[in-house]
N, C-alpha and C positions, 0 to 999 in steps of 0.2 A: 058979291061973288055970284056968278051965274051958275045955272044948273049944269052947263057943259063943262065948266072948270071942275065942279065936284065929281061928276061922273067920268071925267076923262083923265086929265093930267095928274090931278091930286091923288087919285087911287093908284095910278101906275107908279108914282114916285114912292108911295108908302110900301107898295109890294116889293119894289127893288130893295128898299132898306131892310124889309123883313127877310128877304132871301139872303141878303148880305150877312145879316146876323146869324142865320141858320148855318150858312156855309162856314162862317168863322168858328162857330161852336163845333161843328163836325170836324173841321181841320184840327182844332185843339185836341179833341178826343183821340183822333188818330195819332197825333204826336205823342200824347201821354202814353197810349198803349204801346207804341214803338219803343219808348224809353224804358218802360217796365220790362219788356221782353229782353232788351239789351242788358239790363241789370241782372236778370236771372241767368242769362247766358254767361255773363262775366263772372258770376259767383260759382258756376259749375266748373269742376276741374277739366282740363283738356282731355279728350278721348285717349290720347296716348299715355296719360298719367294713371288711368284706371287699369289695373292689371290684376290677374288672378295669380296668387303665389304658387310657384312650382312645388309639387309634392316632394317632401324630403324622404329619401330612402334610408331606412334604418340599417346601418351596416351590421353584418353578421358578427357574432362574437368570435374572435379568432381563437383557434385551438392553441393549447400550450405548445411551445417548441419541443420537438422530439428530444428526449434525454435518456435514451436507453443504450447501455453498452453491450449490446448483443446483435449479432448479424441477422437481420430480417430482410432478405432480398425481396420478399413478396409484399413488403409494407408499402401501402399508398392509401390516401384518404380521398380519392377523387372518383374512381369508377364504382358504379353500383355492384354490390357483391354478387348479384345474379349473373353479371357479365364475367366475373372473375372465377367463380366456383364451377368447376367441371365435374368433380368427383362427388358422387352421391353415396351415402352410407345407409345401412339399415338402422332402424330405430334402436334396436338392441345394441348395436355397435356404439352409437352415440351415447346411450344411457350408461354404458360401461365406463365412459370417459368422465362422467359427472362426479369427479372426486376432488375434494379440496386438497391443497398443498401438493398437487401433482406437478412435477417439474416439466417445464416446457420442452426440454430435450426429449423426454419420454413421450409426450403428446405428439411431438413432431415425428417420432419414430413409429407411432401407431397410425397416424393419419397423413393424408396429403394436404398440407396447409397451403391453401391457395388465396386466402384473404386475411390480411393482417392490417390492423389500424393502430397507429402509434399515437397516444395521447399523453404528452408530457413524459413522465418517467414510468408510464405503464403502457401496456398494449393489449389488444384483445383479438381473438381469432373467431371466425365464423365458419361453421360446418353445416351442411344440409342433409336431411334424411329423405328417404324415398316416399314418405307419406306427407311431405310438405313442411315438416318440422325444421326449426332452425336452432342450432346450438351456439350460444355465445359463451366464450371463456375469457375471463379477465386475468391477466398475469401482472405480477409485481415482484420486486426483488425482496427476498427474505433476509434475515440477519446473517445468513451464510453466503450472501451474494449470488444466490441462485434465483432464477425467475420461476415462480410457482403460481398455480391457479389460486386466485383469491376469491373469485366469485364465478358462478356458473348459472346459466339460465337456458333451459330448453323450452322454446316457445312453440306451441302447436295451435293455440286458439287465442283469440282476444278475450282477455279477462279485464273487468273493471272493478273498482273498489266495491261497488254496490253488489257485485256477485257474492261477496262474502257476508253480506247482511243477513243471509239466511242461516248463518251459523250462530249458535248460542253457547256461551261459556258455561261449562258445567254439565251440559247434556249432549252437545254435538260431538261426534266421534271422528277418529282418523278416517274411517270409511266415508263419512259425510264430506270430509275435506277432499278426498280423492275423487269424489263424484264431481266436484267443481274444478279441481286442478289435478289431473292424474299424474303429471310429471313435475311436481314441485320439488324443491330442494329440501329433503328430509334428512335429519341428522339424529343419530342416537349414539351416545357415548358407549363404546364397547367396554364391557366389564364394570361400568359405573352405574349401578342400579339406582343410586340416590340422585342421579342427574336426570332431569326430565328431558325427554326428546322434544325437538322443536322442528318446525318447517317454515320455509320462507317462500313467499309468492309475490311475483311482480305483476303489475297491472299496466295496461297500455295508456291509462290516464295518469301515469307517473307516481304510483304509490307502491310501497313495500308493505305487505301484510305479513306479520310475524305471529305464529301460533305456537303455544307451548302446551304440552300434553301431560296428563297424569295417568298413572296405571290404575285400572280398576278391574277387579275380578268379577266375572259374571256369576251371580249367585247359583250355587249348586253345581258349578263346573270348575275346571281348572283353567278355563280360557281367560286370557287377559284382554282387556279392552282399553284403548287409549281414548281419553276424553279431553277436550280442550279445557285448560284451566286458565289460560291467559291469551288475549288477542289484542294486538296493537296495529295501528295503521299510521304510517308516516310518509312524508314526501321522499321519493327516491333521490338521494343526494349523496355527497361525499364520495366514497370509493365503491359504490355499488356499480354493477355492470350496466344497469339502466342509465345511470347518470353519465356514464362514460361514452355511451353510443353517440356517434355523430348522427345528425337528423335523418339522413337517408337510410341509415341502418336500422332505425327503430321500426318495429313491426307495423305494417300497414303503409309505410312510406317508400318501400322498395318495389 
């Protein structure tokens, strides 16, 4: 073998073979990579199959069907009461109406009833005062077949259950209570001295606060003082005026 064969054709032939091997390896690598990408794409769900579920709207709880046998031409549960009520009364006039077992026919004779909501076999009216107060009166049928006031709430300011945490059973007085809620529902049995007075308070966070009082005499005087002897807090439910209010009539929503 001559030096020309070694330095010439032999090396050229080996270089070609080496490049052929390199190209074959590169081609194989590209093919493998392409197959892997195709496998990943095949395993992924098509774009049109991936979707975000539509939010489900929770339906409002339907009101009970009206079931009152009394003519209430003003009754409707759609319009805000501020749009319906045109007549405004003084606070003294509204407070005079805060009586239990008052027949609706008498209330209707005293006031211009412009807003009535019928809820099942009961209904309530709304009156407004010139200082921004709102009087709610709930009516139901008594055993004589007459519709009478079963619950009354005069709302002037937002009260929460925690507002009553400042009261202490055994030491807080009726005066302390009036400082928190000056227009509560206070009841004292006429002529029944052995029956303790009590008061009822509604809060905008959905509670009824019930307070019972005992009579105490101030030492050295003939003055009587009412002190809290019992205090309970419960969710406003059942036949209370608060539980009957449709959402837009609740204080702060109108």
